[in-house]
N, C-alpha and C positions, 0 to 999 in steps of 0.2 A: 679292258676288252669289252667295253660298251654294254655292260649288263648281262653278259653271257658267260656261263661257266665253260671250262675247257671242253667238257663233253658236248655241250650244246654247240660250241664253235666247230668242233670236228664233225658233228652231225650236219651242221649247216653246209659246210664245204663239201662233204662227201655224199650226203644222201637227201638233201632237201633243197634242190635248186630253185623251187618256186619261191622260197622265202630268202634266197641268198641276198638279193638286193637290200632287203630290210635289215638283215644282220650287218651288211657292209655299211649301211647308213649309220646304224648305231655305233659301229666301230669308228667311222669317220667323224661322228659328232664328238666322241670322247677324245680322239686324237687331236682334233681341231681345238677343242676346249683346253686341253692340256698344253698344246704348243703355243696357242695364240693368247690365251687368257691367263694373266698373272695370278688370278685368285684360284689356283688349282686346289687349295685346301678345301674348297666347297664340294669337290668330288669325293664321295664317300662310298663305303661298301655296305650292302644290306646283310641280313643275317645268313644269307647263302654264299657270302663272299663275292658277290657280283658288284661291279662298279656302277654307281648311280650318280646322276647329275640332277641339279635342280633346274628345271626348264619351265619357262612360262610361255604359254601360247595365248596370243591376243586375238579374240574373235571366236565366238562359238557357232559360227556357221558350218556348212558341211566340210569346208577345207580345214578350218581350225580345229573343229571338234574331232574329226577323223584323225588328224595328226596327234592331237592330245591323247586320245584313247590308245593309239598305236604306241606312242612313246611311254605312256604310263604303265605299260607292262614291265618295263625295265628301269624306269627312272621316276623321280619325284616330279610330278607335273602339276602346275597351277594354271588354270584356265581363267583368263580375265575377260569379262564382258560387261557392257554397260547396262544390260537388261537383267534386272533382278530376278525376274521369273525364270529366265534361262538358267541362271546361276543356281537357283533353288532346285530346279529339275535335275541338273547334273549332280548336285550334292546328294539328291535323293536317289541317284542311280537311275534316272530316267532320261532318255534321249530327247533333246529339244527339236530334233529333226527326224523325218521319216527315213530310216535306213535300217534294214534288217540285220546286217552284220554289227552295226553299232549297238543296236538294242540287245543282241545276243551277247556281245562282249561285256556290256554293262551288267548283265544278269549272271554271266558265267565266269568271267575272268577276274583274277585278283589284280586290281588296278590301283596304283598309287596316284590317285587323281582327286583334286579338289578344285572348286570354282569360287571366284570372288569378284566383287565389283571394286575392290580397294587396290589402286595402283601401287601403293607403297608395299603392301603385303605381297603383291605379285612380282615386283621388280627388284626389291632391295637386295636380295641375295641370289638372284638367278644367274646361272652360268650362261644360259642361252635364252634369248627372247625371240620367239617365232611370231611374226606379224602376218595375220591372215584376215585382215579387215576388208570389207567390201569396197570396191571402187566403181565409179561410173565412167563410161566412155562417151565422149562428146563426138558424135559423128560429123558435126559441122566443122569443128576445129581439128578433128583427128587426134585428140589428146585425151589422156586419162586424168580424172580428178583424184589426185593423190593426197588430198587434204587430210583424210583420216589416218593415212600412214604417217605423214609428217607430224601430225598431232601426237600419235603414239610415240614416235621417236623422241620428240621434245620431252614427253613425260618420262620416258625411260631414262634419258640422261640426267634428269633432275634427281632420280632415285638411285641410279647405278651407272657409273662411268667406266666400268671395267667388264662389261658383258659382251657377248657376241650376239649381234642382231641379225636374224635370218629373215629376209623378206620373201614371203610366199605369195603375196598379192601380185596381181598383174600390174606391171609398171612399164613406162617407156624406156627405151634404150638410153643409158646414161643416168638414169635416176639414182641407182644405187651408188654410183660414183659421186654424184653431187651430194648425197646424204652423207657418204663417208667423209668427204672433204669438209662438210659443214659440222657434223657431230663427232666425226672420228678424232678430231683434235682434242676432244675431251676424254679420249681413252677407249671409246667403243669401237668394235670391229664389225664390219658389215659384210654379209654374204647374201647373194640372191639365189634362191632355189625355186624355180617355177614349178607349178603343179598342173597336172592334166587329169582332172577327176570329174566323174559324172555325179550329178546330184542324185541322191537316193542310193548311190553305189560307191560312195566316197571311200569307205574303209575297204571294201572289196577291191577297188582299183589300187589301193595301197598295198594290199596283200598279194594281189595277182596282177601285176602290171603286164600290159601287152608288149 
């Protein structure tokens, strides 16, 4: 039940509607992982009897970092980034971006979160890989430069061919299907989950969606 005790689930449904969508997403992640991913043995329980999954988030920008912190409350999360200084800050429990809620959660919450620059450590046993790398939009051609996403996908399948890849970055219509047809043959499952977050308020918008 996605990192939630029975009491927490009842509280979620009955008396905490503002956080309902977040709980539902955790539940959906667990159900999806168990149904679609054959490596269900990687789903474990913590010392409170809550189900946990190993999730890797790629990209420590405001989208990736906010989702990593959110998920790390109930799951084992590894954040992969190419910038060593960002990785060090996160492992030192300091936010690499200006966001009041993120800074507060790093200081006050018990988070199962680590950061690394090593793709093998990040991908090898991840149940989910959430891609939140930056993309550029070419206003002349009307297309997105998805090179960074495609590079991440190529690296993922080299280390793990039985994970669920969730694309959070903005992409063109049909991109996820093309990637699924290309890399899905090797065992990976692809999902697209668009984000609508404000910079400097990324975690707040996750916690209190409009």
